[in-house]
LONU-162227 format. One record per residue: x, y, z of N, C-alpha, C, O in turn; chain; residue number from 1. Coordinates in nm, 3 decimals, m for minus. Example, Ala and Ser with C-alpha at 12.3 -4.5 7.8 and 13.67 -1.06 7.14 Angstrom:
{n.east=1.319, n.north=m0.569, n.up=0.780, ca.east=1.230, ca.north=m0.450, ca.up=0.780, c.east=1.320, c.north=m0.330, c.up=0.780, o.east=1.424, o.north=m0.332, o.up=0.846, chain=A, n=1} $
{n.east=1.285, n.north=m0.225, n.up=0.708, ca.east=1.367, ca.north=m0.106, ca.up=0.714, c.east=1.290, c.north=0.003, c.up=0.787, o.east=1.341, o.north=0.114, o.up=0.804, chain=A, n=2} $
This chain:
{n.east=1.508, n.north=1.219, n.up=m1.205, ca.east=1.398, ca.north=1.119, ca.up=m1.203, c.east=1.329, c.north=1.118, c.up=m1.331, o.east=1.304, o.north=1.006, o.up=m1.376, chain=A, n=1} $
{n.east=1.286, n.north=1.237, n.up=m1.412, ca.east=1.223, ca.north=1.253, ca.up=m1.523, c.east=1.312, c.north=1.169, c.up=m1.628, o.east=1.267, o.north=1.069, o.up=m1.684, chain=A, n=2} $
{n.east=1.430, n.north=1.214, n.up=m1.647, ca.east=1.508, ca.north=1.141, ca.up=m1.710, c.east=1.530, c.north=0.985, c.up=m1.727, o.east=1.536, o.north=0.916, o.up=m1.829, chain=A, n=3} $
{n.east=1.539, n.north=0.956, n.up=m1.602, ca.east=1.541, ca.north=0.796, ca.up=m1.592, c.east=1.397, c.north=0.725, c.up=m1.641, o.east=1.382, o.north=0.610, o.up=m1.683, chain=A, n=4} $
{n.east=1.291, n.north=0.833, n.up=m1.623, ca.east=1.162, ca.north=0.774, ca.up=m1.682, c.east=1.145, c.north=0.766, c.up=m1.825, o.east=1.063, o.north=0.694, o.up=m1.882, chain=A, n=5} $
{n.east=1.240, n.north=0.855, n.up=m1.887, ca.east=1.240, ca.north=0.849, ca.up=m2.013, c.east=1.284, c.north=0.745, c.up=m2.105, o.east=1.327, o.north=0.644, o.up=m2.049, chain=A, n=6} $
{n.east=1.283, n.north=0.745, n.up=m2.250, ca.east=1.357, ca.north=0.661, ca.up=m2.342, c.east=1.526, c.north=0.709, c.up=m2.341, o.east=1.607, o.north=0.636, o.up=m2.398, chain=A, n=7} $
{n.east=1.566, n.north=0.812, n.up=m2.286, ca.east=1.706, ca.north=0.842, ca.up=m2.319, c.east=1.785, c.north=0.756, c.up=m2.254, o.east=1.754, o.north=0.693, o.up=m2.153, chain=A, n=8} $
{n.east=1.908, n.north=0.752, n.up=m2.323, ca.east=2.017, ca.north=0.661, ca.up=m2.262, c.east=2.076, c.north=0.728, c.up=m2.141, o.east=2.091, o.north=0.850, o.up=m2.138, chain=A, n=9} $
{n.east=2.113, n.north=0.644, n.up=m2.035, ca.east=2.163, ca.north=0.707, ca.up=m1.934, c.east=2.273, c.north=0.608, c.up=m1.883, o.east=2.248, o.north=0.494, o.up=m1.843, chain=A, n=10} $
{n.east=2.417, n.north=0.674, n.up=m1.891, ca.east=2.543, ca.north=0.583, ca.up=m1.849, c.east=2.532, c.north=0.509, c.up=m1.707, o.east=2.507, o.north=0.392, o.up=m1.678, chain=A, n=11} $
{n.east=2.558, n.north=0.616, n.up=m1.633, ca.east=2.528, ca.north=0.582, ca.up=m1.501, c.east=2.456, c.north=0.689, c.up=m1.395, o.east=2.416, o.north=0.793, o.up=m1.447, chain=A, n=12} $
{n.east=2.439, n.north=0.676, n.up=m1.275, ca.east=2.362, ca.north=0.788, ca.up=m1.193, c.east=2.469, c.north=0.774, c.up=m1.055, o.east=2.507, o.north=0.668, o.up=m1.006, chain=A, n=13} $
{n.east=2.499, n.north=0.890, n.up=m1.016, ca.east=2.568, ca.north=0.927, ca.up=m0.897, c.east=2.499, c.north=0.973, c.up=m0.787, o.east=2.438, o.north=1.080, o.up=m0.795, chain=A, n=14} $
{n.east=2.500, n.north=0.903, n.up=m0.676, ca.east=2.414, ca.north=0.961, ca.up=m0.569, c.east=2.513, c.north=0.975, c.up=m0.457, o.east=2.618, o.north=0.912, o.up=m0.447, chain=A, n=15} $
{n.east=2.466, n.north=1.065, n.up=m0.376, ca.east=2.557, ca.north=1.107, ca.up=m0.274, c.east=2.557, c.north=1.009, c.up=m0.160, o.east=2.446, o.north=0.967, o.up=m0.127, chain=A, n=16} $
{n.east=2.653, n.north=0.969, n.up=m0.099, ca.east=2.672, ca.north=0.870, ca.up=m0.002, c.east=2.576, c.north=0.887, c.up=0.110, o.east=2.543, o.north=1.000, o.up=0.148, chain=A, n=17} $
{n.east=2.527, n.north=0.774, n.up=0.166, ca.east=2.423, ca.north=0.803, ca.up=0.294, c.east=2.293, c.north=0.865, c.up=0.260, o.east=2.202, o.north=0.898, o.up=0.336, chain=A, n=18} $
{n.east=2.301, n.north=0.875, n.up=0.111, ca.east=2.142, ca.north=0.928, ca.up=0.083, c.east=2.027, c.north=0.843, c.up=0.106, o.east=2.059, o.north=0.726, o.up=0.085, chain=A, n=19} $
{n.east=1.922, n.north=0.854, n.up=0.137, ca.east=1.821, ca.north=0.779, ca.up=0.171, c.east=1.680, c.north=0.862, c.up=0.147, o.east=1.675, o.north=0.980, o.up=0.113, chain=A, n=20} $
{n.east=1.575, n.north=0.781, n.up=0.170, ca.east=1.446, ca.north=0.837, ca.up=0.140, c.east=1.377, c.north=0.758, c.up=0.022, o.east=1.423, o.north=0.661, o.up=m0.039, chain=A, n=21} $
{n.east=1.227, n.north=0.837, n.up=0.000, ca.east=1.156, ca.north=0.742, ca.up=m0.099, c.east=1.201, c.north=0.778, c.up=m0.245, o.east=1.193, o.north=0.703, o.up=m0.343, chain=A, n=22} $
{n.east=1.243, n.north=0.889, n.up=m0.241, ca.east=1.314, ca.north=0.928, ca.up=m0.393, c.east=1.422, c.north=0.845, c.up=m0.432, o.east=1.430, o.north=0.802, o.up=m0.547, chain=A, n=23} $
{n.east=1.517, n.north=0.817, n.up=m0.334, ca.east=1.637, ca.north=0.772, ca.up=m0.364, c.east=1.627, c.north=0.609, c.up=m0.372, o.east=1.713, o.north=0.534, o.up=m0.418, chain=A, n=24} $
{n.east=1.487, n.north=0.571, n.up=m0.310, ca.east=1.465, ca.north=0.423, ca.up=m0.330, c.east=1.396, c.north=0.427, c.up=m0.477, o.east=1.412, o.north=0.324, o.up=m0.543, chain=A, n=25} $
{n.east=1.341, n.north=0.506, n.up=m0.522, ca.east=1.265, ca.north=0.491, ca.up=m0.659, c.east=1.381, c.north=0.499, c.up=m0.744, o.east=1.388, o.north=0.410, o.up=m0.828, chain=A, n=26} $
{n.east=1.487, n.north=0.596, n.up=m0.743, ca.east=1.591, ca.north=0.612, ca.up=m0.838, c.east=1.656, c.north=0.500, c.up=m0.859, o.east=1.687, o.north=0.465, o.up=m0.973, chain=A, n=27} $
{n.east=1.692, n.north=0.415, n.up=m0.733, ca.east=1.766, ca.north=0.289, ca.up=m0.713, c.east=1.689, c.north=0.172, c.up=m0.801, o.east=1.750, o.north=0.093, o.up=m0.872, chain=A, n=28} $
{n.east=1.560, n.north=0.174, n.up=m0.785, ca.east=1.473, ca.north=0.064, ca.up=m0.859, c.east=1.462, c.north=0.082, c.up=m0.999, o.east=1.478, o.north=m0.006, o.up=m1.084, chain=A, n=29} $
{n.east=1.430, n.north=0.224, n.up=m1.022, ca.east=1.438, ca.north=0.216, ca.up=m1.204, c.east=1.583, c.north=0.203, c.up=m1.231, o.east=1.596, o.north=0.136, o.up=m1.334, chain=A, n=30} $
{n.east=1.693, n.north=0.236, n.up=m1.186, ca.east=1.809, ca.north=0.191, ca.up=m1.233, c.east=1.837, c.north=0.042, c.up=m1.239, o.east=1.894, o.north=m0.013, o.up=m1.334, chain=A, n=31} $
{n.east=1.796, n.north=m0.013, n.up=m1.139, ca.east=1.798, ca.north=m0.160, ca.up=m1.144, c.east=1.719, c.north=m0.222, c.up=m1.251, o.east=1.764, o.north=m0.326, o.up=m1.299, chain=A, n=32} $
{n.east=1.609, n.north=m0.176, n.up=m1.296, ca.east=1.503, ca.north=m0.226, ca.up=m1.398, c.east=1.566, c.north=m0.187, c.up=m1.518, o.east=1.543, o.north=m0.264, o.up=m1.611, chain=A, n=33} $
{n.east=1.644, n.north=m0.084, n.up=m1.548, ca.east=1.682, ca.north=m0.059, ca.up=m1.678, c.east=1.844, c.north=m0.089, c.up=m1.695, o.east=1.908, o.north=m0.045, o.up=m1.790, chain=A, n=34} $
{n.east=1.901, n.north=m0.171, n.up=m1.589, ca.east=2.030, ca.north=m0.219, ca.up=m1.574, c.east=2.133, c.north=m0.078, c.up=m1.602, o.east=2.228, o.north=m0.083, o.up=m1.680, chain=A, n=35} $
{n.east=2.096, n.north=0.047, n.up=m1.523, ca.east=2.202, ca.north=0.126, ca.up=m1.510, c.east=2.256, c.north=0.141, c.up=m1.377, o.east=2.202, o.north=0.149, o.up=m1.267, chain=A, n=36} $
{n.east=2.393, n.north=0.142, n.up=m1.421, ca.east=2.477, ca.north=0.149, ca.up=m1.277, c.east=2.455, c.north=0.266, c.up=m1.188, o.east=2.445, o.north=0.378, o.up=m1.237, chain=A, n=37} $
{n.east=2.446, n.north=0.249, n.up=m1.067, ca.east=2.453, ca.north=0.358, ca.up=m0.973, c.east=2.587, c.north=0.356, c.up=m0.856, o.east=2.613, o.north=0.271, o.up=m0.771, chain=A, n=38} $
{n.east=2.651, n.north=0.474, n.up=m0.887, ca.east=2.756, ca.north=0.485, ca.up=m0.801, c.east=2.721, c.north=0.559, c.up=m0.684, o.east=2.656, o.north=0.661, o.up=m0.705, chain=A, n=39} $
{n.east=2.756, n.north=0.525, n.up=m0.541, ca.east=2.761, ca.north=0.622, ca.up=m0.460, c.east=2.894, c.north=0.707, c.up=m0.428, o.east=2.997, o.north=0.643, o.up=m0.408, chain=A, n=40} $
{n.east=2.896, n.north=0.814, n.up=m0.425, ca.east=3.004, ca.north=0.897, ca.up=m0.401, c.east=3.005, c.north=1.005, c.up=m0.306, o.east=2.891, o.north=1.034, o.up=m0.266, chain=A, n=41} $
{n.east=3.116, n.north=1.086, n.up=m0.248, ca.east=3.110, ca.north=1.132, ca.up=m0.119, c.east=3.067, c.north=1.298, c.up=m0.185, o.east=3.113, o.north=1.341, o.up=m0.290, chain=A, n=42} $
{n.east=2.982, n.north=1.364, n.up=m0.108, ca.east=2.923, ca.north=1.497, ca.up=m0.122, c.east=2.991, c.north=1.588, c.up=m0.220, o.east=2.935, o.north=1.650, o.up=m0.310, chain=A, n=43} $
{n.east=3.132, n.north=1.590, n.up=m0.189, ca.east=3.225, ca.north=1.686, ca.up=m0.270, c.east=3.237, c.north=1.641, c.up=m0.403, o.east=3.300, o.north=1.715, o.up=m0.478, chain=A, n=44} $
{n.east=3.198, n.north=1.553, n.up=m0.445, ca.east=3.203, ca.north=1.497, ca.up=m0.562, c.east=3.081, c.north=1.574, c.up=m0.656, o.east=3.093, o.north=1.620, o.up=m0.769, chain=A, n=45} $
{n.east=2.997, n.north=1.573, n.up=m0.596, ca.east=2.878, ca.north=1.636, ca.up=m0.649, c.east=2.858, c.north=1.781, c.up=m0.659, o.east=2.781, o.north=1.835, o.up=m0.739, chain=A, n=46} $
{n.east=2.939, n.north=1.847, n.up=m0.566, ca.east=2.935, ca.north=1.989, ca.up=m0.534, c.east=3.004, c.north=2.043, c.up=m0.657, o.east=3.099, o.north=1.981, o.up=m0.707, chain=A, n=47} $
{n.east=2.955, n.north=2.165, n.up=m0.711, ca.east=3.002, ca.north=2.232, ca.up=m0.813, c.east=3.020, c.north=2.367, c.up=m0.790, o.east=3.065, o.north=2.440, o.up=m0.880, chain=A, n=48} $
């Protein structure tokens, strides 16, 4: 969230499929306002 609120460039945001809640809504809103693509991916794509 902090990165999205900064002036740093962000290529895209990956969100886990079926993620919901206020934080996810806020992330989507900021991305929309800054024209940052949001991609929904399965959980295993985000696991390291």
